[in-house]
N, C-alpha and C positions, 0 to 999 in steps of 0.2 A: 244583484241588489240594485234597485232603482235609485236615482240620484238623491232622493229625499227620504229614503226609508231607513237610514242608519239610526241606530240606537246607541246612546252613550250613557255610561254610568260614571259619575264624578265622585272621587273620594277626596275629602278635605278634613282639615283639623282646625281651621281658624276662620278668618274673616270672610272668605269667599271671594277674594279679588279675581281669581281666574274664573270662577263660576260666573261672575258678573260679565266677564268678557265673552264667555260662551253664550250666555243668554242674549247679550247685545247682538252678537253675530247671528244667532238664531232668529231674533226679531227682524233683523235686516235682510233675512233671506240669504245670508252668506254661509251658513252652516248647512252642510248637506245631510241633515238628520236632526235629531232632537235629543235633549237631555231628558232621560226617562227617570232617573233616580239620583239623589245626592245622599251619600253615606258618610258619616263621620265617626271617628273613634272618640270624640269628645262631645258629650251631651250639650255643653254650653257654647259650642262653635257658632259664631255669628252667621256663617254661611248657610246653616240649616234654615234660618228664618228667611233669608233671601230666597231659597228654594221654595219654602212653603208659601211665601207671598206671591211667587210666580206660578203656584199651582202644581209644583213638581213633587212627586213622592219623595219622602225622606226616610232615613233609617239611621239608627245609632247602634254601633257595636263598640261598647265601651271597653277599651283594652285593659282597664284596671280591674275588670271583673273576671279576667282569665289568668290562670296561674302560669301558663306558658305562651310563648309567641306562637307556637304551632297551633294551640287550641284557639287562640284569637283568629289566626289566619284562616282556619277551617270554617269558623262561623261566618267570617267576613266573606269568604269565597261562596258559601252557600247563599248568603244574602244577595250577592251580586248575580249569581246564577239565576235567581228567581226572576230577574228582570231581563234576562237574555240579551245583554248588550253586545253590540258589534265591537265597540271600543271602550276600554276602561281608562279613564283619565285621572292621573294623580295630580290633584289641583291643590297643592300645599298640604299634602298628607304626610304628617310627621311621624311616620313609622317605617322602620326598616323591615321589609317583607321577606319571608322565608323563601328559599329556593323552590319549595313545593308549591307555594302560592304563585310565584312568578312563572313556573313551568305550566301551571294550570291555565294561565291566561297568556301564554307565549304568543307573540304576534298581535295581541290585542291591547297590551298594557303599555301606556306611554307616560312620559314625565317631561317636565320642563326644568332646565337647570340654568342658573344665571351666570354662565360663562360660555366661551367659545370652545366647547369640548373638541378634542380631548384635553385641553388645558384646564387646570384648576377644578378638578373633581373635588367633591366634598364641600366644606363650609368656608365662609369668609372669602368668597370668590372675588368680590370687587376689590377688597383691600389687597389681596394677593396680586391681582392684576396691576394695581397701582404700584405696589412695592417692586414689581418686576420691570417697571417702566414701559408697560404695554401702551400701544397707541389706541387700542380698541378694547372695549369690553363687549358684552352682548349676552345672548341667550341661545340655548339649543334645545330643541325637542328631540327626544330619543326614545327608542324602544327600551323597556325595562328588562334587564337580565339580573341574574343572581348577584353579579358584582356591581357594587354601588357606583352609579354614574358612568358605567362602562358599556352600557348597551349601545348598539349602532345608532348613529345620528340620522335624523330624517331631514330637518331643516334647522338652520341657524341664521341669526341676523346680527350683524356687528353694529355697535354703537360707539362713536368716537369718544375717546377720553380727552377732556379739555383741560387747559391749565387751571390749577386750583381745585380740581376735582377731589372730593373725599369719597370714601366708600358710600356714605349716605347719599351724596349728590349724584354719584354714578348710578346707584341703585334706583333712585327716583327717575332718572332719565331712561334707564333700561326697561323699567316696568311697562310703560305704554307699548313698547315694542314686543314685550312678552305677550301682552294682551291681544295683539294682532297676529303674532306668530302662532300661538297655540291652536286656536280654532282652524287656522289655515292648514297647519300640519295634520290636525285630526281629519280634515276633509280628505286628505290624500289616502288615509286608511279607509274612510267611509266609502269612497268612490273606487277603491281597489287599485289606485295608481301606485301605491307603495305597499310593500309587504316585507315581512322578515323571513329571510331564507338562511340556510346554513352558512352561506358566505357573507351574510350581513344584510343591511337594509337594501332593498332593490326597488328602483323606480323604473317600471317598464322592464327593459332589458339591461338597464344600467345599475351596476353595483355602486352604491354611494360611498364616498370617502367616510372615514370614521366619524367626522363631525356632521355629516349630512351635507345637503346642498345649501349654498348661500341664498338667502332670500331677503329682499328689502321691500318693506311695505310702501305703498304710495304715500301714506300719511300716517301720523300718530298723534 
């Protein structure tokens, strides 16, 4: 794969905050590929208009139109396959995917989670970090596996917790770091530097720790 030939499919359910980050990285020449399609399970998702305004193909697979999770996932997978992406990015996609779907895109499917995994899988991550007296919050980009938020980490970036922080204030400070982290991590897949093996995420010859490698952006 050449440095700029990578193809991405982004799946979203809402406002398109991470989509915006990918498009900014692409416009700045920082993304080693291009967003080919944006797919949502919600017809009203604001992220679809962002994609349309940027001239990117969009599609809707409305989960309310399918009787089973398996039926929805099969149609979604077929839609993705039509664009032949190298990387499938979960960009605020609020659906739990079946093991069959995840296996179909094994090694291509990535997600971002607002904690320093393996700490605080699931919901309410910032409040749980505060309640535990952590010194840092942050975000982790990881491969998606059938177990929620348990896929091998690729990159994570820490964000200091400051006195008086609330879950909302911490979330607002973590978000700009997420927007830098996610495209950077996707580049590692697009350029073949990181891959998913039986033993976990591998960077070159290095097996990464469960949370991935620490990364600190120059600015946010």
